C-alpha positions in Angstrom: -12.7 -9.5 -16.3 -11.8 -6.9 -13.6 -8.7 -7.5 -11.6 -9.2 -8.4 -7.9 -5.6 -7.7 -6.8 -2.8 -5.5 -7.7 0.9 -6.5 -7.5 3.4 -4.3 -5.5 4.5 -2.9 -8.9 1.1 -1.9 -9.9 0.5 -0.2 -6.7 3.7 1.7 -7.2 2.2 3.2 -10.3 -1.3 3.7 -9.0 -0.1 5.5 -5.8 3.0 7.2 -7.4 5.3 5.5 -4.6 8.6 3.7 -4.6 8.9 0.0 -4.1 10.3 0.4 -0.5 7.3 2.5 0.5 4.8 0.1 -0.9 6.6 -2.9 0.8 6.6 -1.0 4.1 2.8 -0.5 3.8 2.3 -4.2 3.0 4.6 -5.4 5.9 3.1 -3.1 8.5 -0.5 -3.1 7.4 -0.4 0.7 8.3 -3.9 2.0 8.9 -5.5 -1.2 7.5 -3.5 -1.3 4.2 -5.2 -4.2 2.3 -2.3 -6.4 1.5 -2.1 -10.2 1.8 1.2 -12.2 1.5 1.2 -15.5 -0.4 4.7 -17.1 0.1 7.1 -14.3 -0.8 4.7 -12.2 -2.9 2.3 -9.4 -1.6 -1.1 -8.8 -3.3 -3.2 -5.8 -2.8 -7.1 -6.0 -3.0 -8.1 -3.5 -5.6 -11.5 -2.5 -4.1 -10.1 -2.3 -0.5 -7.2 -0.1 -1.8 -9.7 2.3 -3.2 -11.5 2.5 0.1 -8.3 2.7 2.0 -7.1 5.7 0.0 -10.4 7.3 0.5 -10.2 6.9 4.2 -6.7 8.1 4.6 -7.5 11.1 2.4 -10.4 12.0 4.7 -8.3 11.5 7.8 -5.5 13.8 6.5 -3.2 12.1 9.0 -1.3 9.5 6.8 2.4 10.0 6.4 5.2 7.6 5.3 8.3 8.3 7.5 11.6 7.8 5.8 13.5 6.1 8.5 16.7 6.4 6.5 16.8 10.1 7.1 17.4 9.4 10.9 20.3 7.0 10.4 
C-alpha cells in the first residue's frame, strides 16, 4: 500500500530541510504547500508534495528566508 501522507520528519528527509523550515512551510501554506493539520500534527500529501516541488522548481522563485538572521 502506498503512503498518502508524509510526516514532518519524512518531508525533512525527502526535501533535505530542517524541522523548523518544514514547520514554517506547513504553517504558512507557502505557495500552496500541501499540509493539513490534525490536532497538533501536520501531514503532507505525498502526491501534492511532488506536484508542489515540480511547480516551485519551474517557477525558480521559491526561497525560505531565515528570519533569525535579521534578529
